N, C-alpha and C positions, 0 to 999 in steps of 0.2 A: 380445120375449123373446130372450135371447142363445142362439145355437146352441152346443151342447156342443162340437162339432168346432172351431168358431171360437175358443172359449176355450182349447182344448188347443193349437191352432196358435200362438195368441198367447203362451201360457206357454212353449211350446217355443222360439219365436223369442227371447223375452226371456232364457231360460236360455242359449241359444247366444250371444246378445250379451254376457252377463256372462262366459261362458267365454272368448270372444274378447278381451274387455277385460282379463281377468286374465292370459291368455296373452301379450298385448302388453305388459302391465306387467312380467311375469316376464322377457320377452325383451329388455326395454329395457336397454341397456348402462349400467354404473355410471359416473357422471360424477365425475371427480376433478380437483382442482387439485393443484399441486405440494405445497402445505401439507397438503391432505387426505391425500396419499400418505405424507408424513412422519409425520403423526399416526397413521395406520393402522399403519405400521411400528413406531412406538414402542409402540403398544397391543398388537399381535399377535405381534411377534417374540419368541421365547423368550430371546434374548440379554439383553433387559432384565430378565426375571424372574430369570435366573441372576445377573446383576450385583446386583440388589436383594437376593437371598439372601446373596450374599457380604458385602454391606454390613450386613445384619441380623446375620449371624454375627459380624462384627467388632465390632458394637456390644455384643454379649453377652460377647465376650472382654474388652472394657474393664470391664464390670461384674464379671466374674469376677476380674480383677486388682485392682479397687478393693475387693473384699471382704476382701482381706488387710489393709486399713487400719482395719477396724472390729473390734469384739469378736466372739468366737465363744462361744456359750452351748450347753452340752450337758447332757442329762439322762440318767441311767442308773438303772435299777431292777433289783434282783437279788432273786430268791427262792431260798433255800437250805434244805436239810434235811440234817443230818449227825448221826452218832453216833460217840462216842469208842470206842476199843478197851477191852475189859474190863481192869480192874486190880484190885490187892489191895484198894484203898480203895473201888473202885466196880466190883464184879464184874458188875453188870447195868445198864450205862448206858442211859439213855433218849434217844431221838432229840431233837435240838434244831432249832427253826425259826429262820431268820434272814432278815428282810425289810429290805432296804437301799435307800435312795434318795439319790442324789447329784446336785447341780446344780453345774456347773463353769463358770467364765468365764475366757477367755484373751484378752489384748489385747497386740498388739505395740507397744511404745513406740518402739523403734528397731531397724531391720533392717540398718543399715549401707548403706542405699541400694537394697537388693534390691527391696523392694516399690515404692518410688518409680520405680525403673528399669523394672520390669515394667509398671507402670501407664502410664508415659510411652511406652514402646514400643507398648503396646496402643492408646493414643490415636492415635499416628502411623499405625499399621496401619489404624485405622478411617478416617482421612483418606485413606489410599491407596485403600481400598475404595470410599469415597464418590466419589473422583475417577475410579475405575474405572467407576462407573455413568455419570458424566458423559461419559467417553470412549466408552463403549458407545453412548450416545445420539447422540453426534456421528458415530460411524461409521455407525450406522443411517440418520442423516440423509443422509450422503454416499451410502450405498448406494441409498436411495430416490430421491434426486435424480438420480443417474447412471442408474438404471433408467428413471426418468420421461423424462429427456432422450433415452435410447436409443430409447424407443418413438417419441418425436417425430422423431428422426432417421430411423429406418427407415420411418416413415409418410411423411415427405417424400420419401425416396428411392423409395418405392413409387409416389408420384405422378409423380416424374421418369421412372421406367421406363415407367409407363403412358403418359405424354405421348410418349415416344420411340416406343412401339408405335403410338400413334394417328398421329403424324406420318409414320412410315414406311409405315403402312397407306394413308394418304391419298396419299403420294407414289407408292406402288406402283400405285394406281388410275390416277394421272396417267400413269405410265410405260406401263402396259398400254394405256391409251386411245391414247397416241401410237404405240405399237407396232402397234396394230390398224389404224391408218391409214397405217402405213409410214414414219413420220418418225423413229423411233429403232430401234436394233438390238436383237436378242434378248438380247444380253449385258447391256443395261441392265435388262431385266426380271429376268434371272437374278440379277444383283448386288443388285437391290432386294429380291428374295425372300430372299436369303441374309441381308442386313442386318436384314430384318424378323424372320427366325427367330432371329437372335442377340439382337435386342431382346426377343423373347418369352422367351428363356432367362433373360435378365437380370431380366425381370419376375417370373418364377417364383422366382428366387433372392431377389429383394427381398421377395416375399410371405412366403417362409419366414423371412427375417430379421426381418420385422415380427412374425410369429407367435411366434418365439422371444423377441423383446424383450418382447412382451406377457406371455408366461409368466414371464419373469424378473421383471417388475414385480409380477405377482400373487404370486410367491414371496416377494418382499421385504416386501410390505404385508400378507401373510397371508391372501390370498383364494384360492379354488380356481383352479388353473392355467389352466382353460379359460374363466375369466370374461372377458367382453369389456368393456374399459374405454374410456370416451370421455374423452379428455383435453381439459380446458378451455383449456389454454394452448398457445402456439406457441413454437418456437425463436426467440429474439429477442436483440438486442444491447443491453445496458445497461452503460454504461461504469462501471468500478470506479475510484473516486477514492482510490487508495491507493498509497503508495510502498513499495518493497521494505524499506527500513529500518523504516518503521512496522509492517510486517507481522512482521518478525523480533522487534522489541521487544514487540509485542502477544503473540506466541507465548511469549516468555520469561516473561511475566507470567501468562498464562492457560491455556497448553496443559496439559491434564491430566497427561500423562506426564512433563512437566518438573517439575510440582509433586509428582507421585508420587515421582520420583527424589529430590527434595529431602527429602520426608518419610521416605523409606526411609533416607536418610543420617542424619537426626536420630534415627530409631528405632534404627539400629545403634549410635549413640552412647549411647543409653539402655541398650542391652544391655551395653555395657562397664561402665556404672555398676552395673548389677545384678550382673555377674560379679565386680567388685571388692569387693562386699559380703562375700565370703568371707574377706577379709583383716581385716575389722572385726568388733567385737563386736555381738551382738544382745541387746536387753533386752526381756523379756516380763513383763507383769503377769498373774498368774493367781490365782484364788481358787476355793474350793469350800465347799459346805455339805452335810453328810451327816446323814441320819436313819436310825436303825436300831432294830429292835424284833423281838421274837419273834412278835408278832401282825401280821397283814396290816392295813394296807398298809405298815407300818413307818414311822410318823410321829413316833416319840419319840426321845429321846436325841440331841438335835441337837448337831452339832460343826461348827465352821467353821475355815477356814485361808486365809491370804493369802500369796502368794509373789511376790517380785520376783527374777527369774532373769536373770543376765547370763551369756552364753555366748560363748566365743571359741575358734575352732579354732586349735590350736597347730601341728599337723602333719597334712597330708592327702595326702602323697605327690605334691605339686604339682598336685593336682586343681584348686584355685582358680586357680593360675597358668595352667594349660592353658586354662581357661574364659576367662580374661582375654585371652590371646593369640588365642584363637579369635574372640572378639568384636572385638578390634582389627583382625584381618584382615578381618572383615566390614565394618568402617568403611572400610578402604582400598578394598575392592571396591565398596561403595556410592558412595564418592566418585568413583571412576573411571566408574561407570555413570551418575552424575549428569552428569559432563562429557561422556560419550559421547552421552547423550540430548540434551543441549543442542546439540551439533554436528549430530546427525542431524535434529533438528527445524529447525534453521537451514537445513540443506540442503534439507529437504522444502519449507519455505516458499519458498525461492529457486526450486526447480524448478517449483512450482505457479505462482508469480508470472510467471516468464519464459515458461512455456508459455501462460499466459493472454495475455500481451502479444504473443507470436508469433501466436496465433490471432486476436487483435484486428487485427493488420496484414493477415492473410490475408482477414479479413472485408471490409475496405475494397477490396482489389484484386479479389477474386473477385466482389464485387457489381457492380463496373464491367464485369468480363468477361462476366457474365451478360447485361447489357444489350446489349453489343456483339455477343455470340454470337447473341442472339435476332434482332437486326437483320440480321446476316449470313445467318442461315438463311432469313429472309423474302426477302431479295434473291436468294439462290440459287434458291429456289422460283420466283420470278417470272421469273428469267433462263432457267431450264430450261423453264418453260411457254411462254416466248416463242421458244424454240429457239436461244438464244444462249449458254446455259450447258450444262454437262455433268451427267450423273447423279452422277458422282463429287463434283462441287461440292456438290450437295445432301446427299449422304451424309456427306461430311466436315463440312459445316456443322451437320448434326444431331448428329453425334458430339461436335463441339466444344461445342455448346449443352448437351448432356447432361453433359459433363465439367465445364463451367463451373458448372452448377447443383449438381453433386455436390460440387465444391470449396467452393462457398458454404455448402451444408448442413453439410459436414464442419467447416468453419471455425467455424460457429455452435455446433455440438455441442462441438467442442474448447474453445471459449471458455467456454461455460457449465459444462462439467464441470471445467475447470481452475479456474474461479472457485469452484466448490463444493469442490474439493480444497484450494484456498487457505484457505477458511473452516475446513475441518477441520484443516489444518496449523497455523493460527493459534490454534485452540482456541476458536472463536466458540461461545458457549453456544447450546443448542437452546431455542427458545421453545416452551413447552407451554401 
């Protein structure tokens, strides 16, 4: 027979085990690849929702403008009761009821280009809004990519600072041991302690930089700022096989704001077409059918009529001319903005490309420098332990090693972020 206390203890241990497992699961860091980070940013960032709302609004503006191309049907019902004033022939008039129903139809046959121009501009505005959504996604991709690489950079720098502290701590033990047996001066101990303190200060700053970078990434991808993320990737070098001319040509074809400027120019020309309609006649077909009766609902005495109306404004105090000149000035502005946008995009592509190439060269040189600095540090340690080297040699070699690794990490970070900026500058579409 099972003892009751043993059962209770077993259940308690099982419950504790489950709680510990759940706590461990909750404490486990979120693992993300670069593509995961981009997908989260696109999903959670409000900028996408705002751009989607702008696109939706523009689509309804198109439908609103297109409504002018179709017929308009209206229905009116009127209930009236009236009594005439007394007269000699009818000294006691009785009230009369009047129930009236009218169905009217109106269709614009020709508007002088006003409706067509309005619809055309609305369609181009929709394309601008659609491209605005694409541009927003590309910017979010760049933001998420830059934030992801920033975490990788600061994480690697944190490792470099920790290695410096470990190296200088081990060196200080060596110096202290030699000082205890009288082979080195007190100044070697003091200098080593100072360098270790400086390295510890740098480690504290590196830890703070990493924490800030992690919070920045959480902010971009829409996670709580204190979420601990485990990044699955490393800073690495992958050569981009692209020429500067190819990058500029691609941007002129696919960059959203270049296409937006083009569509804005075309929309401005449609506005001119709509404004000039004031100089031309408009033709409208309309018809109605009326039913009237003294009894509700008023469905008797049917009458119908059809009208073909041509309207032409002969004088409007230069109102139409003012609208045309205003629209034409808008075309000039849009044309200059289009030219300015192309120049700015070309410069942006060039800057990103040259920055990427510059970082690429630094990767090659700094990688060699790391290997040589590491070898130099090891030699300096051996020489100092053997009594043929100085304390300053070891400290300088450690500083050179830390600087070489810092330069290599910075070059990798600059290369990858410049590559991401180049994609954004070229208008490379975001994969979803």
